[in-house]
C-alpha positions in Angstrom: -0.1 -0.2 0.1 1.5 3.4 -0.9 1.8 6.0 2.0 1.4 9.6 1.7 4.9 11.8 2.2 3.8 14.4 4.4 6.6 17.4 4.7 6.2 21.3 6.0 3.9 23.7 4.0 5.9 26.0 2.3 5.5 28.9 0.1 7.3 27.2 -3.0 4.7 25.5 -3.6 1.8 28.0 -3.1 0.7 28.6 -6.7 0.6 24.9 -7.0 -1.6 24.7 -4.1 -3.9 27.4 -4.9 -4.5 26.1 -8.6 -6.1 22.7 -7.0 -7.8 24.5 -4.4 -9.2 26.2 -7.3 -10.2 23.0 -8.5 -12.0 22.0 -5.4 -14.4 24.6 -5.8 -15.1 25.1 -2.5 -16.0 28.1 0.1 -14.4 26.5 2.9 -12.1 28.9 4.5 -10.4 26.1 6.3 -8.4 25.1 2.8 -7.2 28.7 1.7 -3.3 29.0 1.8 -3.7 31.8 4.3 -5.6 29.7 6.5 -3.0 26.8 6.1 0.1 29.0 6.7 -0.9 30.8 9.4 -1.8 28.0 11.5 0.9 25.9 9.9 2.9 26.1 13.8 0.0 25.9 16.2 -1.5 22.8 14.5 1.5 21.3 13.4 0.0 21.1 9.7 1.8 19.5 6.8 0.8 18.4 3.0 1.6 15.8 1.1 1.4 15.6 -2.9 -0.3 13.4 -5.3 -0.9 13.2 -8.8 -4.1 15.3 -8.4 -4.4 15.7 -4.6 -3.0 17.7 -1.9 -3.4 16.1 1.7 -3.4 17.9 4.7 -2.4 16.4 8.1 -2.0 18.2 11.6 -0.7 16.6 14.6 -1.8 18.7 17.3 -5.0 19.7 18.5 -6.5 23.1 20.4 -7.3 21.1 23.7 -4.6 18.5 24.0 -0.6 18.8 24.7 -0.6 15.3 23.5 -0.2 15.0 19.6 -3.1 13.8 18.0 -2.9 13.0 14.2 -5.8 14.4 12.2 -6.5 14.2 8.1 -8.1 16.8 6.3 -10.3 16.5 3.2 -8.1 16.3 0.4 -7.4 19.3 -2.1 -8.2 18.9 -6.0 -10.8 18.0 -8.3 -12.8 15.7 -6.5 -14.9 15.0 -9.7 -12.0 13.7 -11.3 -10.8 11.2 -9.1 -10.8 7.5 -8.9 -11.8 7.3 -5.3 -12.5 3.6 -5.6 -9.0 2.8 -6.7 -7.4 5.4 -5.1 -4.2 3.7 -2.8 -4.5 6.2 0.1 -8.2 5.4 0.4 -7.6 1.6 0.8 -7.0 1.6 4.6 -9.6 2.8 7.6 -9.3 6.2 8.1 -10.8 9.4 9.6 -11.0 12.5 7.6 -11.7 16.1 9.5 -13.1 19.3 8.0 -14.9 17.0 4.9 -17.1 19.7 3.3 -20.5 18.3 2.3 -19.7 18.5 -1.3 -17.1 16.3 -0.7 -18.7 13.6 1.7 -22.0 13.6 -1.1 -18.9 12.5 -4.0 -17.6 9.9 -1.3 -21.3 8.0 -0.5 -21.9 7.7 -4.1 -18.4 6.3 -4.9 -17.4 4.1 -1.9 -21.3 3.5 -0.6 -21.6 1.9 2.9 -17.3 2.4 3.6 -18.5 6.0 4.5 -19.7 7.0 7.9 -20.5 10.9 8.5 -20.8 12.6 11.6 -21.9 16.6 11.7 -19.2 18.7 13.1 -21.3 21.9 13.7 -18.7 23.9 15.4 -16.7 23.4 12.0 -19.4 25.1 9.9 -18.7 28.5 8.3 -21.3 31.1 8.1 -21.9 32.4 4.4 -23.4 35.5 4.0 -24.8 38.0 1.2 -22.2 40.8 0.5 -25.2 43.2 -0.7 -26.8 42.3 2.5 -24.1 42.9 4.7 -22.9 46.1 2.8 -26.1 47.7 2.5 -28.0 46.8 5.6 -31.4 47.0 4.7 -34.6 46.1 6.5 -35.5 45.4 9.9 -33.5 42.4 10.6 -30.3 44.7 10.2 -31.7 47.7 12.1 -29.2 47.3 14.8 -26.4 46.9 12.9 -27.3 49.9 10.6 -27.8 52.0 13.6 -24.2 51.0 15.3 -22.3 52.1 11.5 -24.1 55.2 11.5 -23.4 56.1 15.2 -19.7 55.3 14.2 -19.9 57.7 11.3 -21.5 60.4 13.5 -19.3 59.9 16.6 -15.5 59.7 15.4 -13.4 61.5 12.5 -12.2 58.6 10.7 -10.7 57.4 7.3 -10.9 53.9 5.9 -8.1 52.5 3.6 -7.9 49.0 1.8 -4.9 47.3 3.0 -1.5 47.6 1.8 1.7 46.5 2.4 2.4 50.1 3.6 -0.3 49.5 6.5 0.9 45.9 7.8 3.2 48.0 10.4 0.2 50.2 11.7 -2.3 46.8 11.9 0.2 44.8 13.9 1.2 47.7 16.2 -3.0 47.9 16.7 -2.7 44.0 17.1 -0.2 43.9 19.8 -2.5 46.7 21.8 -5.0 44.7 21.3 -3.5 41.6 22.5 -2.7 43.5 25.8 -6.0 44.9 26.1 -7.4 41.4 25.9 -4.3 39.8 28.2 -3.3 37.3 25.5 -0.5 35.8 27.7 -3.5 34.3 29.8 -5.1 32.7 26.9 -3.5 30.0 24.9 -6.2 30.4 22.0 -5.5 34.1 21.6 -1.8 33.6 21.5 -2.1 31.4 18.8 -4.3 33.5 17.1 -1.9 36.6 17.4 0.8 34.3 16.0 -1.1 33.3 12.9 -1.9 37.3 12.4 1.9 37.9 12.5 2.5 35.6 10.4 0.0 36.2 7.6 0.8 39.7 7.9 4.5 39.3 7.7 3.7 37.8 4.2 1.3 40.3 2.8 3.0 40.8 -0.3 3.5 37.6 -1.4 0.3 36.0 -0.7 -1.7 37.5 -3.9 -5.1 36.7 -2.7 -4.6 38.8 0.5 -7.1 41.7 0.5 -8.7 43.8 3.3 -8.8 47.3 5.1 -8.4 49.4 8.2 -10.1 52.2 10.1 -7.5 54.9 11.6 -8.6 57.9 13.9 -5.9 60.2 14.4 -3.6 58.7 12.3 -3.6 55.2 14.4 -5.5 51.9 13.5 -8.1 51.1 15.6 -9.6 48.2 13.3 -8.6 46.1 10.6 -10.0 43.0 8.4 -7.5 40.7 6.9 -9.6 39.1 4.2 -8.7 36.7 1.3 -10.5 35.6 -2.0 -11.1 32.2 -1.7 -12.4 31.9 -5.4 -14.4 34.3 -7.9 -17.4 34.8 -5.8 -16.2 34.2 -2.5 -14.6 36.1 -0.1 -13.4 34.4 3.4 -12.9 37.2 6.6 -9.7 35.4 8.5 -9.2 38.2 11.1 -11.0 41.0 12.1 -10.2 43.3 15.1 -11.4 46.5 16.5 -11.0 49.0 19.9 -14.1 48.5 21.7 -13.9 52.1 23.3 -14.9 53.1 19.5 -18.9 52.0 19.9 -19.9 50.1 16.6 -16.4 49.7 15.4 -16.8 46.2 14.7 -19.8 46.7 12.6 -18.2 49.8 10.7 -14.9 48.0 9.6 -17.0 44.7 8.1 -19.2 47.0 6.4 -16.7 49.4 5.2 -14.6 46.8 3.9 -17.8 45.1 2.1 -18.4 48.0 0.6 -15.1 48.8 -0.7 -12.8 45.3 -1.5 -15.6 42.9 -0.8 -18.2 44.6 -3.2 -16.8 42.6 -6.0 -17.8 39.4 -4.5 -21.2 37.6 -4.2 -20.6 35.9 -0.9 -18.7 36.5 2.4 -17.4 33.4 4.2 -17.1 35.1 8.3 -15.6 31.2 9.4 -16.7 28.9 11.9 -18.1 29.9 15.9 -16.0 26.5 17.2 -19.1 25.6 18.8 -18.5 28.9 21.4 -22.2 29.8 22.4 -21.2 33.8 22.3 -19.4 33.6 18.9 -22.4 31.7 17.5 -24.8 34.1 18.5 -22.8 37.1 17.2 -22.4 35.1 13.7 -26.0 34.3 13.7 -26.6 38.2 14.3 -25.8 38.9 10.7 -28.2 36.7 9.3 -26.3 34.0 7.3 -27.7 32.7 4.3 -26.1 29.3 4.1 -23.3 27.5 5.8 -20.1 25.4 4.4 -21.3 22.2 6.5 -18.3 19.9 7.4 -18.4 16.6 8.7 -16.2 13.8 10.2 -15.6 11.1 7.9 -15.0 7.6 8.6 -14.0 5.0 6.1 -14.1 1.8 6.4 -11.6 -0.7 4.9 -12.3 -2.3 1.5 -14.2 -5.3 2.0 
């Protein structure tokens, strides 16, 4: 049986990976290059390359110091793979973060070898860019009011993210981390490292876009986003100084009216089963989800 050969995620195959990701035609935020690069250290992410797929695995989890190997869904043209004859699918294996579309393909091709369980905390929230940019109607009344209050109360500038903005954004992120006492939270420290890792490569990840709000020449909010395909933008990181009322609603709205306006959908990632985060994401009225599953493949009979 052929074995997958895993190696660290590096920039030298970035373009090739992004081509395979495009072939998957998935809205899932997990598989964007920015995500796997940014979180590579925290989750010990690696990839293995075969003829038409990229296989991803992690060796650590956020809730355990003990190495736990988890395989993610493979990336490539899912419709152009001989799944029944794929030598890497011959053994029993469990896959995480499997998008619903790939699950359906596996069910069709592999039949009763497939057992799937919903992983609700990993579902990505999908919204209409037009709705979040315009904030029309009763269901967005509170969000609209907060944006309008921000505009009225503060003298601000909004700027699309460029390499020139990165230093100011990193300074704000450092201040945000001090305010949130990141040193006391492993998850916040890990996110801070991922943000820095991504921002320091702003010039070399071509799919990155974003924006920042400045007051008195200092960044008070920012968004780091990525075009995951022609119609979907994913928001990877979004931070604001909450002593400016409405700042989070403002940065989201300003970005989607600017750089985000060329997209149809915005993916605001998962809630990780956090009830507060789930409530916040629901408050923006998602129109869909990227449903993801844990899939167990039994050995071929």
